[in-house]
C-alpha positions as CSV (number, residue, x, y, z in Angstrom):
1,M,-35.0,-16.0,-15.8
2,P,-32.0,-18.2,-16.5
3,A,-31.1,-20.8,-13.8
4,M,-27.9,-19.1,-12.8
5,E,-29.6,-15.8,-12.3
6,R,-32.3,-17.4,-10.1
7,Q,-29.6,-19.1,-8.0
8,Y,-27.7,-15.8,-7.8
9,H,-30.7,-14.1,-6.3
10,Q,-31.6,-17.1,-4.1
11,F,-28.3,-17.1,-2.4
12,A,-27.6,-13.4,-2.3
13,G,-26.6,-12.3,1.2
14,E,-25.3,-15.8,2.2
15,N,-21.6,-15.0,1.8
16,F,-21.9,-16.3,-1.8
17,E,-20.6,-14.8,-5.1
18,M,-21.2,-16.0,-8.7
19,I,-19.0,-14.9,-11.5
20,A,-19.4,-16.0,-15.1
21,V,-16.3,-16.2,-17.3
22,N,-16.9,-15.9,-21.0
23,I,-14.2,-17.4,-23.2
24,A,-12.8,-15.2,-26.0
25,Q,-15.9,-13.5,-27.3
26,S,-16.0,-9.8,-27.9
27,K,-17.1,-7.3,-25.3
28,L,-20.0,-6.3,-27.5
29,E,-21.2,-9.9,-27.9
30,V,-21.0,-10.6,-24.2
31,S,-22.7,-7.3,-23.2
32,K,-25.6,-8.0,-25.6
33,Y,-26.0,-11.6,-24.3
34,V,-25.8,-10.4,-20.6
35,E,-28.5,-7.7,-21.4
36,Q,-30.7,-10.1,-23.3
37,M,-30.6,-12.7,-20.5
38,G,-31.1,-10.1,-17.8
39,M,-28.0,-11.2,-15.9
40,T,-27.1,-9.1,-12.9
41,F,-24.1,-11.0,-11.6
42,P,-20.5,-10.2,-12.8
43,V,-19.5,-11.5,-16.2
44,V,-15.9,-11.3,-17.2
45,I,-14.2,-12.1,-20.5
46,D,-11.2,-14.4,-20.6
47,A,-9.8,-13.0,-23.9
48,N,-6.6,-15.1,-24.0
49,K,-8.2,-18.3,-22.5
50,S,-5.9,-18.1,-19.4
51,V,-8.7,-19.5,-17.1
52,L,-9.1,-22.5,-19.4
53,T,-5.4,-23.2,-19.1
54,A,-5.1,-22.5,-15.4
55,Y,-8.0,-24.9,-14.5
56,N,-7.5,-27.3,-17.4
57,I,-11.1,-26.8,-18.5
58,T,-12.7,-29.0,-21.2
59,P,-15.5,-29.1,-22.3
60,L,-17.6,-26.0,-21.9
61,P,-19.7,-25.2,-20.0
62,T,-17.7,-26.0,-16.9
63,T,-18.6,-24.8,-13.4
64,I,-15.9,-24.4,-10.7
65,L,-17.1,-24.3,-7.1
66,I,-14.7,-22.5,-4.8
67,D,-15.2,-22.5,-1.0
68,P,-14.8,-19.3,1.2
69,E,-11.1,-20.2,1.7
70,G,-10.4,-20.1,-2.0
71,K,-10.1,-23.9,-2.4
72,V,-11.6,-25.6,-5.5
73,K,-14.2,-28.0,-4.1
74,R,-15.7,-29.4,-7.3
75,I,-15.5,-29.0,-11.0
76,V,-18.7,-29.8,-12.9
77,T,-18.7,-30.2,-16.7
78,G,-21.8,-29.8,-18.8
79,E,-25.1,-28.1,-18.2
80,M,-26.8,-28.5,-14.8
81,T,-30.4,-28.5,-13.6
82,N,-31.7,-25.9,-11.2
83,Q,-31.7,-28.6,-8.5
84,S,-28.1,-29.6,-9.1
85,I,-26.9,-26.0,-9.2
86,E,-28.7,-25.4,-5.8
87,H,-27.2,-28.5,-4.3
88,Y,-23.6,-27.6,-5.4
89,I,-24.0,-24.1,-4.1
90,E,-25.3,-25.3,-0.8
91,S,-22.3,-27.6,-0.5
92,I,-19.8,-24.8,-0.5
93,L,-21.6,-22.2,1.6
94,P,-19.9,-21.4,4.9
95,A,-21.5,-23.0,8.0
96,T,-23.8,-20.7,9.9
């Protein structure tokens, strides 16, 4: 199971959401990848690269962590370990 999928299940029910944004690939390519990887969280396609432009994203992959109020808390470029993904997610979860 891919790291993002593990984290998605680990934090389910904690007022947390994960969305993957694919950049400019076809719907068929993306759906095949999602199925192959067993991804159950939402995956959307940014066909015209508007997300890249809006957040000034370079390079890929890039992770944008947004708190419950909708504020960008951190932008992480490059691949992350399971431990770093978990740490970043925990840093944006609402206080309980």
